[in-house]
N, C-alpha and C positions, 0 to 999 in steps of 0.2 A: 812817577808811577808808570807812564806809558813806556819809558825807556826800560824799566824793569820787565814789563810785559813783552817788549820787543826782544830783550835778551833771553827771556825764558822761551819764547817762541823759537828763536834761532837755535837755542840749545836742543829743544825737542826735535826740530827739523833735522839737525845734525844727527841726533840719535836715531831718528826714523830712517834717514838715508843709510846710516851705518848698518842698522838691522836689516833693511831691505837688501842691501848688497850682500850681506852675509847669508840671508835666506836664499838669494839667487845662487850663491856658491853651494849651498846645501842642495838645491835642485840639481845643479851640475854634478854634484857628488852622487846623488841618487841615480842619475842617468848613467854615469860611468859604472856604478856598481851593477846596474842591470845589464849593461853591455858586457862587463867582465863575467858576470854570472852566466851569460849565454855563450861564452867561448867554448869551442871544442877543446877539451882538456887533454887530447892526445898529444904528447910531446912532439911528434913528428909533423903535425899539421900546422901550417901558418895561414892566417887569414889573408886573403888576397889584397885587401886594401891597406891594412895597418898590421904590422907584426904583433903577435900576442903580447910579447914583452913590453911593447910600447903602450898598448892599451892599459896594461897593469900598472906601468910606471906613471901614466897619465892619472890613473885613479889614485895612486899613492901621493902624487904631487897635490892634487886637489884636496885629498884627505888631510894632508899635513897643513895646507893653507887654511882649510876650514877650522881645524882644531886650534891653530895659532890665532886666527882672527877671533875666535870665540874667547879663548883665555886672555889674550893680551889687548883686545880692543872692546869687543861687545860686552862681555860680562862686566869689565871695569866701568864702561860708560853707563851701563844700566845701574850698577851699584852706586856710582857717583851721583847720578841723577836722583836716585831714591834717597840718598843721604841729604842732598841739597834741598829737595822739595818736600821731603817727609821727615819722619823721625829717624830715618836711616833704614837700611835694608833689614827686613825681618830676619831673625836668626835662622829661620828655616830656609831662606834663600841662600845663605852661606852653606847650610847643610846640603842643599840641592847641588850647589857647585861642587862640593866634596864628593857627592854621589856620582859625578861625571868621571871620576878617576878610573873606574872599572872599564868603561868604554874607551877611555884614553889609552889605557894599558893595552887593550886589544888592538886598537888602531896602530899604536906604535910598534907592537910586535908584528903586525901584518906588514907595515912599511919596512921594517928591518928585514923581514924574510923575503920581500919581493922588491928590494931597492935597486937591483941591477938586472940587466938582461940574463946574466948567468944564473943568478938566484931564481929569477922568474921561471926559467926553463927547467932548472933542476927540481923545482917544487911545483911544477905545473899539475901533477896528478893530485896534489893536496889542495889545489885551488878551490874546488867546489865546496869542500868542508870549511876552509878558511873564510871564504866569502860569505858563506851562510852564518858563521859565527860573528863575523864583522857586521853583517846586516842586523843581526839580533841586537848586538851591542849598540849600534847606531840608532836603531829604532827606539831603544830605551833612552839613549842620549837625546834624541830629538824631542821626545816627550818631556824630558826634564828641562831642556832648554826652552821649550814652549811655555812650560809652567813658570820658568824664571822670567821670561819676557812679559807674560801676562801679569804676573804678580808685581813686578817692578814698574811696569807701565801704569798699572791701576793705582798703586799707592800714591805716586806724585800727582796723578790726575785728580784723585779724590782730594788731596790736600789743596791743590790749586782751586778746585771748585769751592771748597770750604772758605778759602781766602776771599773769593769773589762775593760771597754772601754777606 
């Protein structure tokens, strides 16, 4: 029994570390979004410290890393844990993950449009509107992801507490 508890604790610690690292990446993404939002969008002006296109490409890189980590690591780990410790992920959790598609499409389109220095500079005048759209999509995404984390964290925790009684 102690070994089972140790294994369960180790699994939850792994998931916790994974989610915390992912949320730190989210924080970095938000910082970069705010920095890009504040860029002077006049195509002839370069920021003295970092070129505009580099800031935008840094944003795109963190954005793609964040989305990938969510889809291929975090969501899967949470769903596996819910299946292992509970009766499985609630159907609405799977629907929640599907609802992330709209923000994924917006993020992928943004990345495609700003994936190179040339693309960045030719689309610089569109940047304020595109960043605003991306921020709205990500705000909804973050709320959905938070619901997913809370729901899938709570279900196994409740099942574990019931087993202890």
